[in-house]
C-alpha positions in Angstrom: 61.1 75.6 108.3 63.0 78.0 110.5 63.9 77.1 114.1 62.4 80.2 115.4 59.0 79.4 114.1 56.3 78.0 116.4 56.9 74.4 117.5 54.3 72.6 115.6 54.9 69.3 117.4 54.4 71.0 120.8 51.3 72.7 119.7 49.9 69.4 118.3 50.5 67.7 121.6 49.1 70.5 123.7 46.1 71.5 121.7 45.7 69.2 118.6 42.7 67.3 120.1 41.0 70.5 121.0 41.4 72.9 118.0 42.3 72.8 114.4 45.8 74.0 113.7 46.7 75.9 110.6 49.9 77.2 109.0 53.5 76.5 109.8 55.1 76.8 106.4 57.6 79.8 106.6 57.3 82.0 103.4 61.0 82.9 104.0 61.7 79.2 103.5 59.5 79.0 100.4 61.5 82.0 99.1 65.1 80.6 99.8 64.8 76.7 99.4 64.8 74.7 96.3 61.7 72.6 95.4 63.2 69.4 96.9 63.9 71.1 100.1 60.3 72.5 100.1 59.0 69.0 99.4 60.9 67.5 102.4 60.0 70.5 104.6 56.3 70.1 103.7 56.3 66.4 104.3 57.8 67.0 107.9 55.1 69.7 108.6 52.4 67.3 107.4 53.6 64.3 109.4 53.8 66.4 112.6 50.7 68.5 112.0 48.4 65.5 111.1 49.3 63.5 114.2 46.0 64.2 115.7 44.0 64.7 112.6 43.2 68.4 112.9 45.6 70.3 110.7 45.3 72.6 107.8 48.6 72.9 106.0 49.3 76.5 104.9 51.9 79.3 105.0 52.4 81.0 108.2 51.3 84.3 106.5 50.1 85.2 103.1 52.4 84.0 100.3 53.7 87.0 98.3 54.4 87.6 94.6 58.1 87.3 95.1 58.0 83.6 96.0 59.1 81.5 93.1 56.1 79.8 91.5 57.9 76.4 91.3 58.6 76.6 95.1 55.0 77.4 95.9 53.7 74.6 93.6 56.2 72.2 95.1 54.5 72.8 98.6 51.0 72.5 97.1 51.7 69.4 95.1 53.2 67.7 98.2 50.1 68.6 100.2 47.8 67.2 97.7 49.8 63.9 97.4 50.1 63.4 101.1 48.3 60.6 102.8 48.1 60.7 106.5 
């Protein structure tokens, strides 16, 4: 996740009990990182986003064809296996 993306932790603290937050996985990160980095970044996103129980893990924009399939699947697999 890039540092210039939205601060998920701040959004969860300010709005997490009022709305469902969605997204936060930067597609540029999915493009450039390796599967293990994506797994770690996804876990971090899930731990932060699920603090108040109202979070949909997703990309910050529509994933594109040029994202390596193994990278996208690393994110999806990590989301499926996560236990909040």
